[in-house]
N, C-alpha and C positions, 0 to 999 in steps of 0.2 A: 548576493542572495536577495531573492524577490519579497517582499512586504504582500500578504495574503490579506485580503479583507473578505470575510464570510461573513453572509450575511444570515444565515440560520446552521451554528455548528453541528449542535443538537440533531437536530433534522441531515443534517448530512453524515454524521458519527455513524447514527442507527441505518442510514440509507449504504453506508459503507459496511455495514458489521451485517445487514443483511444480502449484502453482495452473493456472488457466485465468481468464484476463483478457479482457474483452471489452468496447468501448465501442462507442455508439451513435451514427455521424456521418452527416448529410444522409441518414437512411435505410437505410444498412449499416450493418452491425454488423464490428468489424473486432478483429481477437483482436491479444493484447497477451500476452508470454509474458517471463517473467523470464530470463537468459541472449541474450534474441532482439529484433532490432532490431526497429523498429515502422516500416516504411518506409511503408508502406500508411498509417498514421494519421499521420503525420506530412504525407506527401504532401498529406493532406486538413485537416489543419488544425497549420502553419507553426508552429511557438514554440522559443525556443530550448534548455528543457528542460518536462520534463514529469514530472507526480505523476501515482502514481492512490491514493485515498484512502477511506476507509468512515469511518461513525459507529456503524456495526453492530456489535452483539458487543464492547462495550471489554476489555480484558482476554483476549480472544478464548474468554470465558466466555459461552454461550449467555442472551441476553435475550427479551424478548418480542416478538413484533411490535410493540405499543403502542409500548413501550418502545424498539425501533431505531429506530421512524419518528420519536418526538418528538427522539430524537438527530441523525439523519439533517436532520430540520427546522430544526433548532440549528447545524449544520454549514452547509446552505443559507443563513441567515442571515448567518451568517459570512462565509461567501464573497460573498455580498452586498454585505455594509456594507465588505471591502475591494477589490472591485471588482475580484473575481479569476473571471476566466473559468473556465467549466468545460461538461464533456460528460459525458452521460451513462452508466454502465456496471455491470458487477458482476464479481465473483469468484465462482468455483465450482470445488469440490474435481473433480480428474476422474470418479472415480466420481460425482458429485453429489448424493452426501449433504449437500453442502455449498454452501449458495447465496447471496447478500449484495451486494445494489446500492452502488453506491460512484459515484466522480466521475474523471472524469481530468479536471486543473488546468492550465495552461500558465505558465510563466516566474514559479516560484516558484524563491527561493533555498533552499539546503537548510537553511539555519535555520530558516527560514519554516515548509519542510515539516517539519519537526522538530517545533516548538513548536503547529504544529496536528495533528498526528498528536497529539500527548501530550495536548493541551487535552483530543479528542476517547476518550483510554484505547485508542487504539490501540500494538498492540506492534508495528508492521512498517506501512512503506509501500515503497510503488514512485517508482523517481525515477531520472531520469536525463537526458543531453544530446541534443539532436536528432544524429540519425547513431550515436548509439553505442549496445548494446544496454541495455535492462530492465535496473536494478539494485534489489533488494529490500534496503530500511536497517531492521535492526530497531534499536526502539527501548528497547530492553531491554540488559541486561549482558549478554557473551556468558560462557558456559560455560566453566569450566576444559577440561570434557572436549568441547567443540569445539575442530576444530583450522580452523581461520582458511585452511588448505590444502585443506580437504577439496571434491573435486572438485562434490562433489553442492553445494555452498553457494558456487563458482569467481566469482557477483555476487553475495553476499548483503554489505554492507556494514554491521559492527558497529556504534553510534552513541556510544555507551558502552561502550569496547571499553574496558573494565573486567573483567578478568579475575575472576569470581566460582566458589565450591565448586560 
């Protein structure tokens, strides 16, 4: 597992929460947003719970396409080895300045989700139960100046909820 150092975890969480996510299912592209239900997606691809993750840009630091594609290939091998069902997707900033491919996974428990995210150096993943709003799971410590009641982060869970300076 990689140790992550994130300069501003609160700002990063807000950016991830505002990002636009999309999943490709049977020729359609379905939206996925933190804080919103994914009813169409869930109807197309039933599961008890869902996870969106990527292997691109570990620690939220830009990497070359070559490095990102290699990390993604390792993630795909890991998912295949474990028999984890997946659909292709991507995440992007609302202004289009940032874009990276990822995968929608079905039926993984939170511990497995967190472990795979950390294994691939990710600061966050999306995870939610069928019928509920998509939630952001930050895999880094919650900073001291981050109020968990902040409405902009209402659908954010800090997995390592140890307050840091």
